[in-house]
N, C-alpha and C positions, 0 to 999 in steps of 0.2 A: 400156766400149768404149775402145779405144786411139784417141788422137787421130790423125787421118789427116795424113800429111806431104804437103807440096806440093812439086812438082818443076817445073823449067823447062828447056827444051831449049836447049843452048848451040850455036849454029851454028858457032862457031869450033872447039870441041873435038869436035863431032859426038857429044855425049853429054848425058844428063839429069843435071842438078845439083839437089841438094836446096836448096829456097828457105827461108831462115831470115828470120823477120819480127822486126824489132827492137821493143823496148818503145815507142820513140818513134812508130813506125808504127802500133802497136796503139792507142796513146793518141790519135793523130790520127784514126784510123778511128772510134774510140769517140766522140770529141767531135763528129765530123762527123755521125754518126747522131743523137746527142743534139740537135745544132743543127737538123738537118732536121726532127726530131720537134717541136721547139719552134716552128719556123716554121709547120708544118702546124697545130699546136695554136692558135697565135695567129690564123691565118687562119680556122680553124673557129669560134673564139670570137667573132671580129669579125663573121662572117656571122650566127652565132646571136644575138649581142647586138642586131644591127640588124634582124633579121627575126622573131625569136621573143620574145614578151613574157613576162616573168616573172610569177608570180602577183601580186606587188605592183604591177607595172606595169598589169596587167589591171584591178586594183581601182581604181587611180588614174585610168585612162582612163575607166572606167565612171562614177566620181564626177565627172570633168570633163564628160562628156556630160550627166549629170544637172544639173550646175550651169548648163551652157549652155542646156539646155531651160528651167530655172527662170528664167534671165535673159530668155529670149525671151518666156515667159509674162508676166513682170513688165513687159516692154517693151510688150506688147499692152494690159495693164491700165492702164499709164500713159497710153497713147494714148486709151483710153476715158475715163479721168478727165479728161484734157485737153479732150476734146470736151464733157464735162459742164460743166467750169469755163468753157469758152468760151461755152456757152449762158447760164450765170449772168451772165457779164460783159456779154453783149449785152442781157439783160433789165435789168441794173443801169443801163447807159448809156441805153437806149432807152425803158424803162418807168418804173422806180423813180425815177431821177434826173429824168426828164422830168416826172413828176407833181409833184415838189417844186421844179421849175424850177432844178435844180442842174446845173452843168457836168459832162459826162461825164469819166471818168478817161482821160487821154491814153494812147495806145499806148506812148509813151516811158516813162511812169511805171509802167505795168504790166510792162514788160520791163526795167526798170532793174536794173543790177548784174550783167549777164552779158557784158560786153565786157572788153577789156584782156588781162591776163596769162592764160596757160594754167594754170588751177587743177587740171587733170586730168593734168598731165604725169607725176605719180607712177604713174599707172595704165598708161602706155604701156610696151610691151615684154612684158607678161604675156600668157598665152594668152587668145585672144578679146578682146583689149584694145579693139578697135573697138566691140564690143557692150557691154562694161562701161562704157566712156566715154560712149557714147550714152545708156544707161540712167541713169547718174549725172547727166548734164546734164539729162535730162528730169525727173528727180526733184527736182533743185535748182530748176529753173524753175517746176515745179508748186508747190513749197513757197513760193516767193517770190510767185507769183500768188495763192495761197490767202491768204497774209498780207495782200496788198494788198486782196483782195476782202473779207476780214474787217474791215479798217479802214473800207472803203467802207460796209459794212452798219452799222457802228457810227455812221458819219456820217448814214446814212439814218434810223436810229432817232432820232437827235437832231433831224433835220429833221421827222420825223413828230410828235415831241412838241411842237415849236415851231409846227407848222402844222396842229394839230388843227382849228382854225377854218377853215383853207383847205380841208381835206378835207370838212368839212361843207357847204362852199359850192359846190365843183365839182360840176357835173351828174353824177349817178351812178345814176339809176333811170329807168325808162320813164315817160313822161308819161301814158300810158293803161294801165290794167290789161290785161295781155296774156300771161297765163300759158301759153296753148297756142300762142302765136306765129302763130295763123291770121289775126290782124287787122292784120298788117304788110303794107300794100298796095304800097308802093314805097320804094326806098332812094335813097341819095345817088348822084349821078352823072348822066350823060346819059340822058334818058328821052323817050319820045314824049309831047308835050304833048296833053292830052285834047281841047283845043279847036282849036289850030292844026295838030295832026297833024304837027308837025315835031320833030326831035330838039333838045332844049333841056336846058341844065344844070339839074338838080333839086338845089337846095342844102340839102335836108333829108330827112326821112323822113316818109312818110304812114302813119298808123295808122287803118285803117278800123274804125269803131265806130258804134253806134247813136246817133242824136241824143239829147243829154242825158246821155251817159256822162261821168263825172267826169274832169277833167284835173288832174294834180298838178304842183306845182313840183318840179323835179328836183334842186334844191339850195337851200340857204339864200341869201337875197338880198333885194334891194329892188325893188319894182315900179317900173320906169322909165317904162313906156309902156302906156297902155290906149287903144285906138282902136276905134271902131265905124265900119265902112265897108261899102259894097255892092260894092266892087271889090277887086282884088288879094288881099291876105291876109284881107279881110273883117274881122270882129271879132277882134282879136288883142291879145296881151299880150307885153311884153318884160320879162324879169327881169334885173337887173344883179347878178351873183353876186360881183363883186369879183375881184381877181387876174387881170383881163383877160378874164373869161368872162361871156357873156350867153347867154340862151336866148329863143327866140321860139315862141309858140304861136298858130297861125292857124286861121281859119275857124270860130271858136266860135259856138255858138248864143247863149250868154250869157256875160258875164264876171262873175266874183264878186269878184276882188281890185280894190283901188283904187290909183291912182297914188300913190307915196310910201309904200305899205304895206310893212312887213317881213314876209317869209314864210319858213317853214322847209320843208325837204325833206319832201314828202308832203302839204303843205297843198293843198286844192282851190282852184284859182284860176279855174275856169270849166268850161264844158260843151261837149262835141263838137257841131259843127253843120255847116252847108253854106253859109256866107256867103262873099261875095266870089267870086273866080274859082275855083269848085269845082264838080265834077260829081257828087259824092256825099258823104254825111256822113262826115267823117274829121277827124283832127287832122294838120296839117302842122307838124312840129317841127324847129327848127334850133338848132345850137350854134355860137356865134360866139366866136372867140379872137382878141383884138385887134380888127382890122377884117376878119378873114377868116372866112368860113363854112366850117366843117370837118365831117367825117363824124360824125354822132351815134352811129354804130354802136359807137364805142370808149368810150362813156360810160354803159354799163349794167352796170358791174361789181358793183354792189350788188344787182342783181336776178337775174342769169342765171347758171346753172351753165355750165361749159365746153361741155356738149352743147347746151344751149339757145342759147348764143352762136353755135355753129357753124351751128345751124339758122337762126337769124335772119340770119347772114351770108350763107348760101346764098339765102335769100329776098330779102334787100336787094340782092343783086348781079344778080338776074334782070332782063333787059332788057325790062321791061314798061312799061305806060303809067302815068304818074302821075295823081293825082286833081286836080292844080292846075297 
C-alpha cells in the first residue's frame, strides 16, 4: 500500500500544499513516543513494586511472621520461667536460709549487672527490634538470676553439711502420734478460754489424746525444766534444743525425763494428762525461739506430707475453744 501524503491548506494562496516532514521532525516524534512509553513503564513498575509482592518477598514475609510468632512464644516461656525462678528465690530467702539462719540474698545482688551502657544497641533498627530487644534482655536477666540462685544453693548445701547437728535439734515432729490429724484440738492464736470464756492468746497447739498417751521430744536437746504443779501448765517439761530454740510440753499426767537429761528426737519424755488449768486430757505444746513463742504449725516438716500439713493448717486456724 502506498504511503498516504499529508496536505495543509494555505490561507494565503487559497490552495492545498503537500506537507513534507523532515528527518529531524520524525526523529523528535519517535523519541517523544519512546520517552512517553518509558515514563509510563516507570510509573507502572513503581506501582507494581510497591503493591505487588514478588514470590521471594512473599516467602520472606512469611518467614518474618513465623520468626515474630516464635519470638512471642519464647517471650511467654521466659515469663513463665521468671515466675518459677521468683518462687525459688522466695523459698530460698524465706525458708532455706531462714532454717540455717543465713542472711537472704539482697535484691541488688540478684539484679546486679544490668545497668549502664546499652548492650542491645546493635539490635536496634531491625524488624521487630522492640520484641527482639525485650526477649534478649529477659534471657540475659534470667541467666544471671539462675547463676546467682545456683551459687546460693551451693552455699545452702555447705550450711547443711555444717549444721547437721542443728537440723537434728530443731523441733521437727509432732509431740503426740497424730497420723489422722483428728486429735489436733486447737491451734496457735486468739481462742476462747475454756474457763474464763474470753478471747485470749493461745501460745501453742493443743493435741487431744487419751490420758497416758506417750509424748515425744520433737528435737535433740537438754531437759531444762521439769515441774509438777496443780495450776497453769500443770506437770510440764521444757527442753532446750540450742540454737535459740526451746519447746514446752504441758498438762502431763506423768513426767519421764529428768532435769539435765539429754534427749533425742522421738524419745518419750512423759504422758498425756489433764493437770493444771485444763478441761480435758490433752497436750499443750509450744515452740519458743529466743524469748518469743511462735506458731508450732511450721515445725512438723519431718512428719507430714503437704496434704496432711494443709489439713492440720485448716484445723489449727479454726476459731474454736482451747483446752487450757
